[in-house]
N, C-alpha and C positions, 0 to 999 in steps of 0.2 A: 773058374776064371772066365772061360769061354762063354758060359751061360750069363755071367754078369755083363760081359761086353755086348752080347745080343740084347739084353734088357736095356742097357744104356743107349745103344743106337736106336732101339725102338722108341724109347722115351724122347730122344732128341728129334727123331723124325715126326713123332706125334705133336710135339710142342711147336716145331717149325710149321707144320701144316695148320695147326690150330691158330697160329698167329697170323699167317697171311698165305693164302692160296692164290694161284694164278687164274685169273679170269680174263676174258677178252670180249670187247664190244664188237660183235660180228657185224652189226648193222645199226644205223641210227637215222631217224628222220624227225623233223619237227613240223608242226602245222604252221599255217600263216598266222600273222599277228591279228588277234581279235581284241580290239580296244573296248574296254568296259568301263563305264563311268565310276562305279564303286568297286575298285580293285580289292579293297580290304574285305569285301564280302566273299571273295573267292576262297574255295577250299582246296588246299594242296592234297592230292589224293592219287591212289592207284585206280585207274579206270578199268584196266583188265590185265590178266596175267595168264599165260599158257606155256606149255612145255612140249615141244615136238622135235623128234630126231636130234636130241641132245642140245637143242637151242631153247633158252628161256626168253620169252618175249614179254616185256612189261611196258604198258602204256600209262604214262603219268600226266596229270594235269597240274599246271603251276603257272605262276606269273613270272615274267622276265622282261628284260630291257628290250624296247623296240629296236628294230634294224640290226640287231646283233647276229653274228654267226656263232653257232654253238658247237663246241668241241666236247664230245661225251667222254666219260671215264667211268670205270667200275673197279671196285676192290672187294675182295672177300677175306674177312678176318674174323676169327672166332665164330664161324658159322653165320656171320652177318654180311650180306651183300649190300654195299653202299653204292648207289648210283649218283652221278654228279655230272656237271657240265661247266665249261668255262665260256664266258661271253667274250667274243673277240670281234674284230672288224670295226665298222662304223657304229658308234654308240649314240643313240638319240635320247633326248630328255623326256622319255615317257615309258610307260610299262604296258605290257599286253598280256592277254591270256593265251597260253600255248598248250599244246599237247605234244609230249615227247614219247617216241617209240624206241625202246632199247631192245636189241637182240643180243643175248649174252651166251657165250660158250664158257664152260667150266663151272657152271652152277646148276643145281638141280631144282626141281619144283618145290622142294620142302624148305629151301633156304629162307631165312628171315630177311626182309628188304627194308633198308632205310634210304632216305633221299636227302642228299646234301648234309649228311651226318645228323639227320633228325628222324624221329619216328614218323611214319606215314601210314595213313589208314586206307582201306579199300572202301570206296564209296561211289555210288552212281549219282550223288548229288554234286552239282557243280559249285553250289554256293553253301556257305555255312547255314545251319538250320538251328532253330530255337523253338521252345514250347509256344504253341498258339495261345494268345490271350484275348479276352473280350469281356464286355459287360452287357447286361440285358436292361432295356428301358422300354416299358410299356409293350412288351412282347417283341421288340425289335433289337437286333444285335448292333451295338455301338462300340466304339473304342477297340476295334478289332486289329490285332497284329498277327500277320501270317507267319508261317514257319521260317521265313527268311528275315524276320524281325522288322518287316516293313508295314507301316500303317495303311489300312485299306478302309474304304467306306466312310461312314459318318462318325465324326469325333466331336464330343462336347468340349467346349472351351469356355471357362475353365472346367476341369473335370467334374467339380461338384455342382455345376450349374444344371446338370441333367437336361440340357438343351432347352432351358427356359428363356435364355437370352440370345445365344448364338451357337452355331456349330460349323464345323469344317467337313469337307468331303475330300478324302485322300485317294490317290491311286499310286501304288508303289512308293509310298512315303512322300509324295509330292502333293501339295495342296492344289486341288483343281477348282474348288468352289468354297466361298465363305458366305454364310447366311446369317443375317440378324433377324430377330423376331420381335413382334409386338407383344405386350403382356398377354394378349389373347392367345398367342401361339401362332398367329398368322405371320407370313413372311413380310418383313419390313423392306429389306433390300438384299441383294445378292451380287457378289462379284465372282466372275469365272475367269479361269486362266487357260491359255493355249500354249502349246509348244511351238517355238519358232526356230528355224535353222537359217543362219546366214551363210551364203555361198561366196566363194572366191575362186575365180577362174573355173566356174562350173562345178566346184567340189565343196562339200560341206566344210565350213571353217569354224563355226561357233554355234552352240545350241543354248537357248535360254527360254524361260517361261515368263509371260507377262500378263498382267491383269487387263485383259482387252475387252471385257464385257461387263456392263453394269445394268441391273434392272432394279427399279424402285417401285414399290406397290403402295396403294392406299390400304388402310386397315381392312377395308371391305374385300380385298383381294384383287381389285381392279388395278391393272398396270398403270403406273404414273409416269415413268420415264424408262427409256432403254437407250443405252449408248453402246456402240460396237465399233471396233477397229480391226479391220481385216488386212491391214498392211503387212508386208513381209520384209520389214527392215528394222532398224533399231528404235523406231518410234511406234510402239504397238499398244500403249496404254489406252484405256477407253476414253480418257479425256482428250485424246488426239484424234478421235474418230467422229462418226456422225451420230447424232442423238434425235430421238423423237420423244414428245411429251403428250399426255392425254389428260383430259379433265376426269372427274369422278363418274361422268356418264359414258366414258369410253371414247370421246370425240378427240381426234387429233388436233392439238392446239399449237404445236411447234415442231419444226424439223430444221436442223442445222448443226452448228458447232456446239460443243459441250458448254453448258453454263450451269453454275451452281444454283 
């Protein structure tokens, strides 16, 4: 009977421990808000993990609401350590990239970690990654997509034109230049874009891209027209800038406002 009681209490103790063990958030800090344009590209990940003097330290990268104050929590159940936080205080209508540093007592270095009740991976990559893709055209690389899924370099449009009519140049998935071609393959005209930032009270308030440069060529390759707008306000398109025009001999024949 006594042996049965010992076995019974041992089983109860084991079950209670396997269900939920006591852990304590010994320390917690979060980085400052880092605003990123494409938040959906961020990877929720464990950046680093270490165990020293009975304290498990875990650094996690994730996205959270701007301006919030974070209250950390940790639970250990069935050998799984779940880290979480509550967003309190003033809540803004935006999201930021954060790094959260947890220091935990009551868990060892071998424990499995989840974050906000979801699986989480260990990765040094801040953004989601994908297979690199590209095509070859006359020995040159075109239609290149980098490991972050962003278009880079020269892209034919449409894809089956193989750059016989026009192509685009990308930088981090943003069109920087559009080029149209003569049947001979020489450039007919090109439109380039620049990044503009509007400021309010001396601080960046809005960012946008505008088509602020146009260059037109004769089929010989001689420049025919060039228009450029270097303003730093909301009117940055090339047709609001200054233009120059040349004849086929390269002589300047006009300088002034944009004209078709």
